[in-house]
NULO-829800 format. One record per residue (C-alpha): residue number from 1; x, y, z. Coordinates in steps of 0.1 Angstrom, whole numbers. Layout:
<sites>
<site NUM; <X; Y; Z>>,
...
</sites>
This chain:
<sites>
<site 1; <919; 2449; -406>>,
<site 2; <887; 2448; -433>>,
<site 3; <869; 2425; -407>>,
<site 4; <878; 2448; -381>>,
<site 5; <864; 2479; -399>>,
<site 6; <835; 2462; -408>>,
<site 7; <827; 2450; -375>>,
<site 8; <834; 2490; -363>>,
<site 9; <806; 2500; -388>>,
<site 10; <781; 2478; -377>>,
<site 11; <787; 2486; -340>>,
<site 12; <784; 2522; -350>>,
<site 13; <751; 2517; -366>>,
<site 14; <737; 2497; -336>>,
<site 15; <750; 2528; -312>>,
<site 16; <740; 2560; -334>>,
<site 17; <759; 2591; -321>>,
<site 18; <750; 2628; -326>>,
<site 19; <764; 2640; -362>>,
<site 20; <797; 2661; -354>>,
<site 21; <800; 2695; -360>>,
<site 22; <822; 2702; -394>>,
<site 23; <845; 2727; -376>>,
<site 24; <854; 2699; -349>>,
<site 25; <856; 2672; -377>>,
<site 26; <896; 2663; -372>>,
<site 27; <895; 2668; -335>>,
<site 28; <866; 2643; -331>>,
<site 29; <880; 2617; -356>>,
<site 30; <911; 2619; -335>>,
<site 31; <886; 2613; -301>>,
<site 32; <868; 2587; -323>>,
<site 33; <898; 2568; -333>>,
<site 34; <908; 2564; -296>>,
<site 35; <872; 2554; -287>>,
<site 36; <866; 2527; -313>>,
<site 37; <900; 2511; -302>>,
<site 38; <890; 2508; -268>>,
<site 39; <857; 2494; -273>>,
<site 40; <872; 2466; -300>>,
<site 41; <895; 2458; -272>>,
<site 42; <868; 2457; -244>>,
<site 43; <847; 2434; -269>>,
<site 44; <873; 2415; -277>>,
<site 45; <883; 2409; -240>>,
<site 46; <843; 2399; -232>>,
<site 47; <842; 2378; -261>>,
<site 48; <868; 2347; -248>>,
<site 49; <849; 2345; -215>>,
<site 50; <816; 2342; -233>>,
<site 51; <830; 2313; -255>>,
<site 52; <845; 2297; -224>>,
<site 53; <808; 2300; -207>>,
<site 54; <792; 2285; -240>>,
<site 55; <817; 2255; -238>>,
<site 56; <813; 2249; -202>>,
<site 57; <775; 2251; -206>>,
<site 58; <780; 2226; -237>>,
<site 59; <802; 2202; -219>>,
<site 60; <780; 2200; -187>>,
<site 61; <750; 2194; -211>>,
<site 62; <768; 2166; -227>>,
<site 63; <777; 2152; -192>>,
<site 64; <744; 2154; -182>>,
<site 65; <735; 2132; -212>>,
<site 66; <765; 2106; -202>>,
<site 67; <751; 2104; -168>>,
<site 68; <713; 2099; -180>>,
<site 69; <727; 2071; -205>>,
<site 70; <747; 2056; -177>>,
<site 71; <716; 2053; -155>>,
<site 72; <694; 2040; -185>>,
<site 73; <716; 2014; -193>>,
<site 74; <718; 2005; -158>>,
<site 75; <681; 2002; -150>>,
<site 76; <661; 2000; -180>>,
<site 77; <658; 1961; -192>>,
<site 78; <658; 1968; -230>>,
<site 79; <669; 2003; -235>>,
<site 80; <684; 1997; -269>>,
<site 81; <651; 2000; -285>>,
<site 82; <644; 2034; -268>>,
<site 83; <673; 2051; -263>>,
<site 84; <678; 2072; -293>>,
<site 85; <640; 2083; -291>>,
<site 86; <650; 2100; -257>>,
<site 87; <679; 2119; -274>>,
<site 88; <667; 2122; -309>>,
<site 89; <692; 2149; -321>>,
<site 90; <725; 2136; -304>>,
<site 91; <750; 2116; -317>>,
<site 92; <763; 2089; -297>>,
<site 93; <790; 2078; -320>>,
<site 94; <813; 2108; -309>>,
<site 95; <845; 2093; -296>>,
<site 96; <847; 2117; -265>>,
<site 97; <810; 2107; -257>>,
<site 98; <822; 2067; -255>>,
<site 99; <853; 2076; -233>>,
<site 100; <833; 2096; -210>>,
<site 101; <809; 2069; -206>>,
<site 102; <834; 2045; -194>>,
<site 103; <848; 2067; -169>>,
<site 104; <815; 2073; -156>>,
<site 105; <799; 2039; -159>>,
<site 106; <808; 2017; -127>>,
<site 107; <801; 1986; -142>>,
<site 108; <824; 1976; -173>>,
<site 109; <796; 1953; -184>>,
<site 110; <771; 1980; -191>>,
<site 111; <800; 1997; -209>>,
<site 112; <805; 1966; -230>>,
<site 113; <766; 1965; -238>>,
<site 114; <765; 1998; -249>>,
<site 115; <797; 1992; -271>>,
<site 116; <778; 1962; -292>>,
<site 117; <751; 1986; -296>>,
<site 118; <767; 2015; -311>>,
<site 119; <787; 1992; -334>>,
<site 120; <756; 1977; -346>>,
<site 121; <735; 2011; -346>>,
<site 122; <758; 2033; -359>>,
<site 123; <788; 2014; -375>>,
<site 124; <808; 2029; -348>>,
<site 125; <843; 2024; -350>>,
<site 126; <859; 2033; -317>>,
<site 127; <895; 2048; -315>>,
<site 128; <924; 2033; -301>>,
<site 129; <924; 2048; -268>>,
<site 130; <886; 2039; -262>>,
<site 131; <894; 2001; -271>>,
<site 132; <923; 2000; -246>>,
<site 133; <903; 2017; -219>>,
<site 134; <876; 1991; -224>>,
<site 135; <900; 1963; -225>>,
<site 136; <917; 1974; -193>>,
<site 137; <885; 1978; -174>>,
<site 138; <874; 1943; -187>>,
<site 139; <909; 1929; -174>>,
<site 140; <907; 1950; -141>>,
<site 141; <873; 1931; -136>>,
<site 142; <891; 1898; -142>>,
<site 143; <866; 1891; -169>>,
<site 144; <893; 1875; -191>>,
<site 145; <866; 1855; -211>>,
<site 146; <849; 1890; -221>>,
<site 147; <883; 1905; -228>>,
<site 148; <894; 1877; -249>>,
<site 149; <860; 1881; -270>>,
<site 150; <866; 1917; -273>>,
<site 151; <900; 1912; -290>>,
<site 152; <886; 1885; -316>>,
<site 153; <856; 1908; -323>>,
<site 154; <874; 1937; -326>>,
<site 155; <909; 1927; -337>>,
<site 156; <922; 1954; -315>>,
<site 157; <960; 1949; -305>>,
<site 158; <963; 1964; -271>>,
<site 159; <993; 1982; -257>>,
<site 160; <1020; 1955; -244>>,
<site 161; <1014; 1968; -206>>,
<site 162; <978; 1963; -211>>,
<site 163; <984; 1925; -226>>,
<site 164; <1004; 1916; -198>>,
<site 165; <979; 1926; -173>>,
<site 166; <957; 1904; -196>>,
<site 167; <980; 1875; -192>>,
<site 168; <979; 1879; -154>>,
<site 169; <943; 1880; -155>>,
<site 170; <943; 1848; -176>>,
<site 171; <968; 1832; -151>>,
<site 172; <945; 1842; -119>>,
<site 173; <915; 1826; -138>>,
<site 174; <934; 1794; -146>>,
<site 175; <933; 1797; -183>>,
<site 176; <968; 1784; -188>>,
<site 177; <966; 1778; -223>>,
<site 178; <956; 1809; -234>>,
<site 179; <979; 1823; -212>>,
<site 180; <1008; 1804; -228>>,
<site 181; <996; 1822; -263>>,
<site 182; <997; 1856; -249>>,
<site 183; <1034; 1850; -239>>,
<site 184; <1040; 1842; -274>>,
<site 185; <1025; 1872; -286>>,
<site 186; <1045; 1895; -265>>,
<site 187; <1075; 1879; -274>>,
<site 188; <1067; 1886; -312>>,
<site 189; <1062; 1922; -305>>,
<site 190; <1096; 1924; -284>>,
<site 191; <1081; 1928; -247>>,
<site 192; <1096; 1907; -221>>,
<site 193; <1068; 1903; -192>>,
<site 194; <1083; 1906; -153>>,
<site 195; <1094; 1878; -134>>,
<site 196; <1064; 1882; -113>>,
<site 197; <1042; 1875; -144>>,
<site 198; <1064; 1844; -153>>,
<site 199; <1062; 1830; -120>>,
<site 200; <1025; 1837; -116>>,
<site 201; <1021; 1817; -149>>,
<site 202; <1043; 1787; -138>>,
<site 203; <1023; 1784; -108>>,
<site 204; <990; 1787; -121>>,
<site 205; <1001; 1757; -145>>,
<site 206; <1010; 1737; -116>>,
<site 207; <976; 1744; -98>>,
<site 208; <958; 1730; -129>>,
<site 209; <978; 1699; -132>>,
<site 210; <994; 1710; -163>>,
<site 211; <1033; 1701; -157>>,
<site 212; <1040; 1703; -196>>,
<site 213; <1030; 1739; -196>>,
<site 214; <1050; 1747; -168>>,
<site 215; <1082; 1732; -181>>,
<site 216; <1075; 1749; -217>>,
<site 217; <1070; 1781; -199>>,
<site 218; <1100; 1777; -179>>,
<site 219; <1124; 1771; -209>>,
<site 220; <1111; 1801; -224>>,
<site 221; <1118; 1823; -196>>,
<site 222; <1151; 1809; -195>>,
<site 223; <1155; 1814; -233>>,
<site 224; <1143; 1852; -229>>,
<site 225; <1171; 1858; -204>>,
<site 226; <1151; 1867; -176>>,
<site 227; <1153; 1829; -161>>,
<site 228; <1186; 1825; -159>>,
<site 229; <1190; 1835; -123>>,
<site 230; <1160; 1820; -108>>,
<site 231; <1143; 1841; -81>>,
<site 232; <1125; 1828; -48>>,
<site 233; <1090; 1823; -66>>,
<site 234; <1107; 1804; -97>>,
<site 235; <1127; 1783; -73>>,
<site 236; <1091; 1772; -53>>,
<site 237; <1075; 1764; -86>>,
<site 238; <1104; 1742; -99>>,
<site 239; <1107; 1721; -67>>,
<site 240; <1066; 1717; -68>>,
<site 241; <1069; 1705; -103>>,
<site 242; <1096; 1681; -96>>,
<site 243; <1078; 1665; -68>>,
<site 244; <1048; 1661; -91>>,
<site 245; <1067; 1644; -117>>,
<site 246; <1077; 1619; -90>>,
<site 247; <1112; 1633; -89>>,
<site 248; <1116; 1647; -55>>,
<site 249; <1151; 1640; -53>>,
<site 250; <1159; 1664; -79>>,
<site 251; <1134; 1689; -64>>,
<site 252; <1155; 1683; -30>>,
<site 253; <1190; 1689; -51>>,
<site 254; <1180; 1721; -68>>,
<site 255; <1166; 1736; -29>>,
<site 256; <1200; 1730; -18>>,
<site 257; <1218; 1743; -46>>,
<site 258; <1198; 1776; -40>>,
<site 259; <1197; 1773; -3>>,
<site 260; <1234; 1779; -6>>,
<site 261; <1227; 1813; -26>>,
<site 262; <1203; 1825; 1>>,
<site 263; <1174; 1817; -20>>,
<site 264; <1143; 1801; 5>>,
<site 265; <1112; 1792; -12>>,
<site 266; <1077; 1793; 7>>,
<site 267; <1065; 1766; 29>>,
<site 268; <1043; 1753; 1>>,
<site 269; <1078; 1738; -15>>,
<site 270; <1089; 1725; 17>>,
<site 271; <1055; 1707; 21>>,
<site 272; <1053; 1694; -12>>,
<site 273; <1090; 1679; -3>>,
<site 274; <1078; 1665; 26>>,
<site 275; <1050; 1648; 13>>,
<site 276; <1068; 1632; -13>>,
<site 277; <1094; 1620; 7>>,
<site 278; <1066; 1605; 32>>,
<site 279; <1053; 1588; 2>>,
<site 280; <1088; 1573; -4>>,
<site 281; <1092; 1566; 33>>,
<site 282; <1125; 1584; 33>>,
<site 283; <1119; 1598; 65>>,
<site 284; <1157; 1608; 71>>,
<site 285; <1151; 1636; 44>>,
<site 286; <1118; 1646; 60>>,
<site 287; <1137; 1650; 93>>,
<site 288; <1165; 1675; 73>>,
<site 289; <1138; 1691; 55>>,
<site 290; <1123; 1700; 93>>,
<site 291; <1155; 1712; 106>>,
<site 292; <1162; 1734; 72>>,
<site 293; <1125; 1750; 77>>,
<site 294; <1139; 1760; 111>>,
<site 295; <1171; 1773; 101>>,
<site 296; <1158; 1793; 75>>,
<site 297; <1132; 1812; 91>>,
<site 298; <1102; 1788; 75>>,
<site 299; <1095; 1774; 109>>,
<site 300; <1070; 1743; 103>>,
<site 301; <1034; 1753; 110>>,
<site 302; <1003; 1732; 117>>,
<site 303; <1000; 1725; 80>>,
<site 304; <1038; 1712; 78>>,
<site 305; <1034; 1687; 107>>,
<site 306; <998; 1678; 92>>,
<site 307; <1016; 1664; 60>>,
<site 308; <1041; 1645; 81>>,
<site 309; <1014; 1630; 102>>,
<site 310; <994; 1622; 72>>,
<site 311; <1024; 1606; 52>>,
<site 312; <1030; 1584; 86>>,
<site 313; <995; 1574; 84>>,
<site 314; <992; 1566; 48>>,
<site 315; <1024; 1542; 54>>,
<site 316; <1003; 1524; 81>>,
<site 317; <1032; 1542; 107>>,
<site 318; <1002; 1549; 129>>,
<site 319; <1022; 1551; 162>>,
<site 320; <1048; 1575; 147>>,
<site 321; <1021; 1598; 138>>,
<site 322; <1006; 1597; 171>>,
<site 323; <1038; 1606; 188>>,
<site 324; <1044; 1636; 162>>,
<site 325; <1007; 1644; 172>>,
<site 326; <1015; 1645; 209>>,
<site 327; <1047; 1667; 204>>,
<site 328; <1030; 1692; 181>>,
<site 329; <1005; 1697; 210>>,
<site 330; <1034; 1701; 234>>,
<site 331; <1047; 1728; 214>>,
<site 332; <1014; 1748; 216>>,
<site 333; <1001; 1739; 183>>,
<site 334; <963; 1732; 181>>,
<site 335; <956; 1705; 157>>,
<site 336; <923; 1707; 137>>,
<site 337; <895; 1684; 134>>,
<site 338; <912; 1669; 103>>,
<site 339; <943; 1661; 120>>,
<site 340; <922; 1647; 153>>,
<site 341; <900; 1627; 129>>,
<site 342; <933; 1611; 108>>,
<site 343; <947; 1599; 143>>,
<site 344; <914; 1586; 154>>,
<site 345; <911; 1567; 122>>,
<site 346; <949; 1552; 128>>,
<site 347; <949; 1546; 163>>,
<site 348; <914; 1523; 154>>,
<site 349; <932; 1507; 126>>,
<site 350; <955; 1494; 150>>,
<site 351; <931; 1485; 177>>,
<site 352; <941; 1513; 201>>,
<site 353; <905; 1524; 207>>,
<site 354; <910; 1534; 240>>,
<site 355; <936; 1564; 229>>,
<site 356; <911; 1569; 199>>,
<site 357; <882; 1575; 224>>,
<site 358; <903; 1599; 246>>,
<site 359; <912; 1617; 213>>,
<site 360; <876; 1619; 205>>,
<site 361; <866; 1637; 236>>,
<site 362; <894; 1657; 239>>,
<site 363; <884; 1673; 202>>,
<site 364; <847; 1678; 219>>,
<site 365; <861; 1693; 248>>,
<site 366; <881; 1719; 227>>,
<site 367; <850; 1730; 212>>,
<site 368; <855; 1708; 178>>,
<site 369; <825; 1691; 166>>,
<site 370; <830; 1657; 152>>,
<site 371; <819; 1654; 116>>,
<site 372; <809; 1622; 95>>,
<site 373; <845; 1612; 87>>,
<site 374; <853; 1613; 129>>,
<site 375; <821; 1591; 133>>,
<site 376; <832; 1568; 106>>,
<site 377; <865; 1564; 119>>,
<site 378; <853; 1558; 156>>,
<site 379; <825; 1535; 142>>,
<site 380; <853; 1514; 126>>,
<site 381; <875; 1510; 155>>,
<site 382; <844; 1499; 176>>,
<site 383; <834; 1471; 149>>,
<site 384; <872; 1460; 151>>,
<site 385; <870; 1458; 187>>,
<site 386; <838; 1434; 184>>,
<site 387; <820; 1461; 203>>,
<site 388; <785; 1456; 184>>,
<site 389; <763; 1477; 211>>,
<site 390; <786; 1504; 213>>,
<site 391; <788; 1508; 175>>,
<site 392; <748; 1507; 172>>,
<site 393; <744; 1536; 198>>,
<site 394; <773; 1555; 179>>,
<site 395; <754; 1550; 145>>,
<site 396; <723; 1563; 160>>,
<site 397; <741; 1594; 174>>,
<site 398; <752; 1597; 140>>,
<site 399; <717; 1596; 125>>,
<site 400; <707; 1623; 152>>,
<site 401; <738; 1645; 142>>,
<site 402; <723; 1639; 105>>,
<site 403; <755; 1620; 92>>,
<site 404; <740; 1586; 93>>,
<site 405; <725; 1585; 57>>,
<site 406; <754; 1589; 34>>,
<site 407; <775; 1563; 15>>,
<site 408; <804; 1566; 37>>,
<site 409; <787; 1556; 67>>,
<site 410; <765; 1528; 53>>,
<site 411; <797; 1513; 40>>,
<site 412; <814; 1514; 72>>,
<site 413; <782; 1497; 87>>,
<site 414; <781; 1470; 60>>,
<site 415; <817; 1464; 65>>,
<site 416; <817; 1461; 102>>,
<site 417; <785; 1437; 100>>,
<site 418; <801; 1415; 73>>,
<site 419; <834; 1416; 94>>,
<site 420; <812; 1397; 122>>,
<site 421; <796; 1371; 98>>,
<site 422; <760; 1394; 100>>,
<site 423; <757; 1394; 60>>,
<site 424; <719; 1393; 63>>,
<site 425; <718; 1426; 82>>,
<site 426; <744; 1442; 60>>,
<site 427; <723; 1431; 30>>,
<site 428; <692; 1447; 47>>,
<site 429; <710; 1480; 48>>,
<site 430; <725; 1475; 12>>,
<site 431; <689; 1473; -2>>,
<site 432; <680; 1501; 21>>,
<site 433; <703; 1523; 7>>,
<site 434; <685; 1532; -27>>,
<site 435; <652; 1538; -6>>,
<site 436; <668; 1565; 12>>,
<site 437; <683; 1581; -18>>,
<site 438; <719; 1569; -7>>,
<site 439; <743; 1563; -36>>,
<site 440; <758; 1528; -36>>,
<site 441; <795; 1528; -50>>,
<site 442; <820; 1501; -58>>,
<site 443; <835; 1501; -24>>,
<site 444; <794; 1491; -11>>,
<site 445; <793; 1463; -35>>,
<site 446; <831; 1450; -29>>,
<site 447; <825; 1450; 9>>,
<site 448; <793; 1432; 7>>,
<site 449; <808; 1407; -19>>,
<site 450; <840; 1399; 4>>,
<site 451; <815; 1395; 31>>,
<site 452; <794; 1368; 13>>,
<site 453; <825; 1351; -1>>,
<site 454; <841; 1349; 34>>,
<site 455; <807; 1327; 41>>,
<site 456; <808; 1308; 10>>,
<site 457; <780; 1324; -7>>,
<site 458; <788; 1324; -42>>,
<site 459; <758; 1327; -57>>,
<site 460; <749; 1356; -38>>,
<site 461; <784; 1371; -46>>,
<site 462; <777; 1365; -82>>,
<site 463; <745; 1383; -82>>,
<site 464; <761; 1413; -66>>,
<site 465; <785; 1411; -93>>,
<site 466; <759; 1411; -120>>,
<site 467; <739; 1440; -104>>,
<site 468; <773; 1462; -100>>,
<site 469; <775; 1457; -137>>,
<site 470; <742; 1466; -146>>,
<site 471; <742; 1495; -123>>,
<site 472; <772; 1511; -148>>,
<site 473; <797; 1508; -124>>,
<site 474; <832; 1498; -131>>,
<site 475; <843; 1468; -111>>,
<site 476; <877; 1466; -100>>,
<site 477; <901; 1434; -94>>,
<site 478; <887; 1434; -58>>,
<site 479; <849; 1430; -71>>,
<site 480; <861; 1396; -87>>,
<site 481; <892; 1381; -66>>,
<site 482; <870; 1372; -37>>,
<site 483; <846; 1353; -60>>,
<site 484; <872; 1334; -80>>,
<site 485; <888; 1325; -46>>,
<site 486; <856; 1309; -30>>,
<site 487; <847; 1295; -68>>,
<site 488; <882; 1277; -64>>,
<site 489; <878; 1266; -28>>,
<site 490; <842; 1248; -39>>,
<site 491; <859; 1230; -71>>,
<site 492; <843; 1252; -94>>,
<site 493; <876; 1258; -117>>,
<site 494; <860; 1266; -148>>,
<site 495; <835; 1292; -137>>,
<site 496; <868; 1307; -118>>,
<site 497; <885; 1309; -151>>,
<site 498; <856; 1324; -171>>,
<site 499; <856; 1351; -143>>,
<site 500; <893; 1357; -149>>,
<site 501; <887; 1361; -187>>,
<site 502; <859; 1385; -178>>,
<site 503; <885; 1407; -159>>,
<site 504; <910; 1408; -188>>,
<site 505; <881; 1415; -212>>,
<site 506; <873; 1446; -185>>,
<site 507; <910; 1456; -190>>,
<site 508; <917; 1443; -154>>,
<site 509; <952; 1431; -141>>,
<site 510; <943; 1403; -119>>,
<site 511; <961; 1406; -83>>,
<site 512; <989; 1380; -76>>,
<site 513; <963; 1362; -47>>,
<site 514; <941; 1358; -77>>,
<site 515; <965; 1335; -96>>,
<site 516; <974; 1317; -64>>,
<site 517; <938; 1308; -57>>,
<site 518; <935; 1293; -92>>,
<site 519; <966; 1272; -91>>,
<site 520; <957; 1261; -53>>,
<site 521; <921; 1253; -71>>,
<site 522; <935; 1236; -98>>,
<site 523; <958; 1214; -77>>,
<site 524; <931; 1205; -52>>,
<site 525; <911; 1191; -82>>,
<site 526; <934; 1171; -96>>,
<site 527; <944; 1192; -127>>,
<site 528; <982; 1193; -120>>,
<site 529; <992; 1205; -155>>,
<site 530; <970; 1233; -160>>,
<site 531; <983; 1245; -123>>,
<site 532; <1019; 1241; -134>>,
<site 533; <1010; 1264; -164>>,
<site 534; <997; 1290; -145>>,
<site 535; <1026; 1291; -123>>,
<site 536; <1049; 1295; -153>>,
<site 537; <1028; 1324; -162>>,
<site 538; <1034; 1337; -129>>,
<site 539; <1070; 1334; -133>>,
<site 540; <1071; 1350; -168>>,
<site 541; <1052; 1382; -155>>,
<site 542; <1076; 1380; -123>>,
<site 543; <1050; 1374; -99>>,
<site 544; <1057; 1359; -68>>,
<site 545; <1035; 1331; -55>>,
<site 546; <1025; 1326; -20>>,
<site 547; <1040; 1297; 1>>,
<site 548; <1006; 1278; 6>>,
<site 549; <1005; 1277; -33>>,
<site 550; <1039; 1260; -40>>,
<site 551; <1036; 1238; -12>>,
<site 552; <1002; 1228; -27>>,
<site 553; <1017; 1225; -58>>,
<site 554; <1051; 1206; -48>>,
<site 555; <1026; 1180; -31>>,
<site 556; <1004; 1177; -62>>,
<site 557; <1031; 1170; -83>>,
<site 558; <1050; 1145; -62>>,
<site 559; <1017; 1127; -62>>,
<site 560; <1015; 1125; -98>>,
<site 561; <1047; 1111; -101>>,
<site 562; <1061; 1144; -117>>,
<site 563; <1091; 1145; -95>>,
<site 564; <1114; 1166; -115>>,
<site 565; <1089; 1194; -119>>,
<site 566; <1082; 1189; -81>>,
<site 567; <1121; 1194; -79>>,
<site 568; <1120; 1225; -99>>,
<site 569; <1093; 1242; -78>>,
<site 570; <1112; 1231; -46>>,
<site 571; <1142; 1251; -55>>,
<site 572; <1124; 1279; -66>>,
<site 573; <1106; 1278; -32>>,
<site 574; <1137; 1277; -15>>,
<site 575; <1152; 1306; -36>>,
<site 576; <1125; 1330; -26>>,
<site 577; <1132; 1319; 13>>,
<site 578; <1103; 1300; 22>>,
<site 579; <1106; 1268; 43>>,
<site 580; <1090; 1237; 33>>,
<site 581; <1065; 1217; 59>>,
<site 582; <1078; 1186; 74>>,
<site 583; <1048; 1164; 64>>,
<site 584; <1053; 1179; 27>>,
<site 585; <1091; 1170; 28>>,
<site 586; <1084; 1134; 43>>,
<site 587; <1060; 1131; 13>>,
<site 588; <1084; 1137; -14>>,
<site 589; <1110; 1119; 1>>,
<site 590; <1092; 1088; 2>>,
<site 591; <1081; 1094; -32>>,
<site 592; <1113; 1093; -45>>,
<site 593; <1126; 1063; -25>>,
<site 594; <1099; 1045; -40>>,
<site 595; <1116; 1051; -72>>,
<site 596; <1156; 1056; -63>>,
<site 597; <1171; 1061; -31>>,
<site 598; <1205; 1073; -48>>,
<site 599; <1185; 1098; -69>>,
<site 600; <1167; 1111; -40>>,
<site 601; <1206; 1116; -20>>,
<site 602; <1218; 1133; -52>>,
<site 603; <1189; 1154; -65>>,
<site 604; <1179; 1168; -29>>,
<site 605; <1216; 1173; -18>>,
<site 606; <1220; 1193; -51>>,
<site 607; <1188; 1215; -45>>,
<site 608; <1200; 1219; -8>>,
<site 609; <1235; 1232; -16>>,
<site 610; <1224; 1255; -43>>,
<site 611; <1202; 1271; -19>>,
</sites>
């Protein structure tokens, strides 16, 4: 009441009235009290709109500043140096200001930069809502690295929902190790992500080749209780994981178990199983899977058939692949360039150049332009068919299309020329490659080494091997084997064994044929004892010697009067299912007869009866 009276007095002073007549004082006082009450009510009633109008004005002014700051941070390069001077009396550290800036700023990275400026300029300590809002916007922008740095720098702990969205963002960006850590954090705070989030993480692990993490997450998923009854997404991931681990049969089993419950994964899981069984040459399972896809409304598409065709072609079943390719077209599907190239390559491999050329022109008529791989597939077929002129014409066409000067093209040409004994021309192309800026890879060297060795040019082959090593390439067994064979045929056994030792030092395992070449060469040079030792090494390593190697070893042993050893090798040869040449058989019998006819009958009869 005191405040009200004081206000009335002040008001009356500002609004002087005529001095009242004493005779009417009581009457006037009563009237005056009523008027004063009315005035106070009017002023109080008008005061609220004035305050609201003032607040609106301040709010609009602040909003204008926010908009100006947003524009400055977007357009001015080093705004941090001048921003305070533009608004000298304004306090940017007010929490409401930063929240409003987050709402107004379209680009979250500008907001993040402003946030770091606030922290350095004002020792700004943002409130929880501001942090969560900024974090959510970073996640929404798929900026998982920026979001992670934000958490590390501020020590901020987001809401569980925000943390799960961050987890999904990590999975989409394939940061699977960090995603696993976030799963652990969510588990610690008692929040279980949705099954969709789990499946997204499982799928991300598969994409980056981390099956170990996928199985760990699946185990955590089961322990959390959410993975007891798997859904379609989880099933698809499990099937794929089994296929990647080389356990396609387990993937097939879990698929069949869940199909009975009405769970049908997407086509990716079927494709993985089909590819795996094609690799295993289990085409019965492939056929079952194709029928299952049709029966469960997952009708095989162009990519399904492409998996089947690729699997057949990789296993050299070119004609079966070609048959399915034609069936595919008959059913109204349109094979793409990759599939045409695959079949053209396969047909060229089996010498069906005519059919390959038909597909070549069919592809072009459908508007598909051959690429460098299609050209090289047909070029390889022309060389195999000894059609050198047509191969040269096609190569010129490749050059005109801009495909010729590539490693794969040069490799095809070099291989084709070497197969026709034109190693000099092939070597000219080999020397031309660095001048044209074309990289020479291991295949380039190996093809030319093989070509030289076929012609007995062992010195040139060795020079290429040394150049390969000098270039920093890692050789393969195919780099050494042709040279070792060539040296053995020429009788240079020591050099061949030296190369074999080099292979071991490079960590390379010699092919079976490499040991065969060495045994054959040792026997040819009369080093039968060393040949027998190499033969024993092959047996210890469970390697299968070639027929001609065993024949040469038996013949050399009998000629060296090591008849007992020759019988042992003969017995092993028969066990492998090999037949002995008549001439070598006569030679052995003659040798035994010179020693003891009765011994020949007993020993050979025992060998023959055993086998």
